[in-house]
C-alpha positions as CSV (number, residue, x, y, z in Angstrom):
1,X,-1.9,-11.9,7.3
2,X,-0.5,-9.8,10.0
3,X,-0.2,-6.1,10.2
4,X,2.2,-3.9,12.1
5,X,0.4,-0.6,12.4
6,X,-2.8,1.0,11.4
7,X,-3.2,4.8,11.1
8,X,-6.9,5.8,10.8
9,X,-5.7,9.3,10.0
10,X,-2.6,9.8,7.9
11,X,-1.5,12.7,5.7
12,X,2.0,11.3,4.8
13,X,1.3,8.2,2.7
14,X,-0.5,9.5,-0.4
15,X,-2.5,12.7,-1.1
16,X,-5.0,14.1,1.3
17,X,-6.2,12.5,4.5
18,X,-6.1,8.8,4.4
19,X,-6.3,5.6,6.4
20,X,-2.9,3.6,6.2
21,X,-2.2,0.0,6.9
22,X,1.3,-1.3,7.3
23,X,1.3,-5.1,6.8
24,X,3.9,-7.5,8.1
25,X,6.3,-9.5,5.9
26,X,8.8,-8.4,3.3
27,X,11.3,-10.5,1.5
28,X,13.2,-7.5,-0.1
29,X,14.8,-6.4,3.2
30,X,16.3,-3.3,1.6
31,X,19.4,-1.8,3.2
32,X,18.4,1.4,5.0
33,X,14.7,0.5,5.2
34,X,13.0,2.7,7.8
35,X,10.5,-0.1,8.6
36,X,12.6,-3.1,9.3
37,X,10.3,-4.2,12.2
38,X,7.8,-5.1,9.5
39,X,10.0,-7.7,7.7
40,X,8.9,-10.8,9.7
41,X,5.6,-12.1,8.3
42,X,4.7,-13.4,11.8
43,X,5.3,-10.0,13.6
44,X,2.6,-7.6,14.5
45,X,-1.1,-8.3,15.0
46,X,-3.4,-10.6,13.3
47,X,-5.5,-8.9,10.5
48,X,-8.9,-10.1,11.4
49,X,-12.5,-9.3,10.5
50,X,-12.7,-6.7,13.2
51,X,-9.7,-4.8,11.8
52,X,-11.1,-5.1,8.3
53,X,-14.4,-3.7,9.5
54,X,-12.7,-0.9,11.3
55,X,-10.9,0.2,8.2
56,X,-14.2,0.2,6.2
57,X,-15.9,2.2,8.9
58,X,-13.1,4.7,9.1
59,X,-13.2,5.2,5.3
60,X,-16.9,5.8,5.5
61,X,-16.8,8.1,8.6
62,X,-18.3,11.4,7.5
63,X,-16.9,13.3,10.5
64,X,-13.4,13.1,8.9
65,X,-13.3,12.9,5.2
66,X,-10.6,10.5,4.0
67,X,-9.6,10.4,0.4
68,X,-8.6,6.7,0.5
69,X,-6.6,3.9,1.8
70,X,-2.8,3.4,1.6
71,X,-1.3,0.0,1.9
72,X,2.4,-0.3,2.8
73,X,4.5,-2.5,5.0
74,X,6.3,-4.8,4.9
75,X,5.0,-5.6,1.5
76,X,1.3,-5.9,0.7
77,X,2.2,-8.0,-2.4
78,X,4.2,-10.6,-0.5
79,X,2.6,-13.9,-1.5
80,X,1.7,-14.6,2.1
81,X,-0.3,-11.3,2.2
82,X,-2.2,-11.6,-1.1
83,X,-5.3,-13.2,0.3
84,X,-5.8,-10.7,3.0
85,X,-5.0,-7.7,0.8
86,X,-7.2,-9.0,-1.9
87,X,-10.2,-9.3,0.5
88,X,-9.5,-5.8,1.9
89,X,-9.2,-4.2,-1.5
90,X,-12.4,-5.9,-2.7
91,X,-14.3,-4.7,0.4
92,X,-13.0,-1.1,0.0
93,X,-14.1,-1.1,-3.7
94,X,-17.6,-2.4,-2.9
95,X,-18.3,-0.6,0.4
96,X,-16.3,2.7,0.1
97,X,-17.4,4.4,-3.2
98,X,-15.1,7.2,-4.3
99,X,-12.1,6.2,-2.2
100,X,-8.8,5.7,-3.9
101,X,-6.3,2.9,-3.0
102,X,-2.5,3.4,-3.0
103,X,-0.1,0.5,-2.7
104,X,3.6,0.4,-2.0
105,X,5.6,-2.7,-3.0
106,X,9.2,-3.6,-3.5
107,X,8.3,-5.7,-6.5
108,X,8.5,-4.2,-9.9
109,X,5.2,-3.8,-11.7
110,X,6.5,-5.5,-14.8
111,X,7.6,-8.6,-12.9
112,X,4.4,-9.3,-10.8
113,X,2.9,-12.7,-10.7
114,X,-0.7,-13.3,-11.9
115,X,-1.9,-13.4,-8.3
116,X,-0.2,-10.0,-7.5
117,X,-1.5,-8.5,-10.8
118,X,-5.0,-9.5,-9.7
119,X,-4.7,-7.4,-6.6
120,X,-3.0,-4.5,-8.3
121,X,-5.7,-4.4,-11.0
122,X,-8.1,-3.1,-8.3
123,X,-5.8,-0.4,-6.9
124,X,-5.6,3.2,-8.2
125,X,-1.8,3.9,-7.6
126,X,1.1,1.7,-7.2
127,X,4.6,2.7,-6.1
128,X,7.0,0.0,-7.1
129,X,10.5,-1.1,-6.7
130,X,12.8,-1.8,-3.7
131,X,14.2,1.1,-1.7
132,X,17.8,1.7,-2.6
133,X,19.7,3.6,0.0
134,X,22.2,5.0,-2.5
135,X,19.3,6.6,-4.4
136,X,17.5,7.9,-1.4
137,X,16.2,11.5,-1.7
138,X,13.9,13.1,1.0
139,X,12.6,15.6,-1.7
140,X,10.8,12.8,-3.7
141,X,7.1,12.7,-3.4
142,X,5.6,9.5,-2.0
143,X,8.8,7.4,-2.5
144,X,12.1,7.0,-0.8
145,X,14.5,6.5,-3.6
146,X,14.7,7.6,-7.2
147,X,14.5,4.1,-8.7
148,X,11.0,3.7,-7.3
149,X,8.2,4.5,-9.7
150,X,4.7,5.7,-9.3
151,X,2.0,4.4,-11.6
152,X,-1.7,5.4,-11.9
153,X,-4.4,3.1,-13.3
154,X,-5.9,4.3,-16.5
155,X,-8.6,1.9,-17.6
156,X,-7.0,-1.5,-17.7
157,X,-3.4,-0.3,-17.7
158,X,-1.0,1.6,-15.5
159,X,0.7,4.8,-16.8
160,X,3.5,6.9,-15.1
161,X,2.2,9.3,-12.6
162,X,3.0,12.8,-13.9
163,X,3.5,14.5,-10.5
164,X,6.5,12.5,-9.3
165,X,9.0,15.3,-8.6
C-alpha cells in the first residue's frame, strides 16, 4: 500500500485533534474530487513498518492528545489497500486504547465485499459514498456532498450518525 500524505495533527477530518492518513489509490475518480493526486495506487510513498510505528507513536503521544485516527485518500477500502489498512486498524485497536477510527470511502456501506466489511467492522465511523459534484455543499459536516452518509458503529451494526447537519 502507498500513502500520499500523513498529518500527525489534524482538526479537519473528524472531531477533535487527530492523526490523518491519506492513502493512494481510488477507482471512483469522482468528478470534482479535491484529491485527484491520490487516485493512482502507485503514487505517493510506500506505507512501511516505520510509518505504521510513527502513527502508533503519534496516537500514544501524551504531549498532544489525539482523539483518534482518520483514514481517507484515495480510498482506504480499495482492494489493493485492504491488507495495509487492516494491519493499521488492528494495531491501533490493540496498541492505542480509547482512540477512535474514522474511515472515508467512495463505496457504499451496503455494497461492501466481505474483505472490506472485515476492515470496517473494526472502525468506529464510516463516511460512505462517492463525492457527487452536483450535490456538493461546504456546510456539511465531515463530508463533501449530500449523498455521502455518516454511520457510527453500535455493537455489531452501523447506525446513521445523528450529527450530520
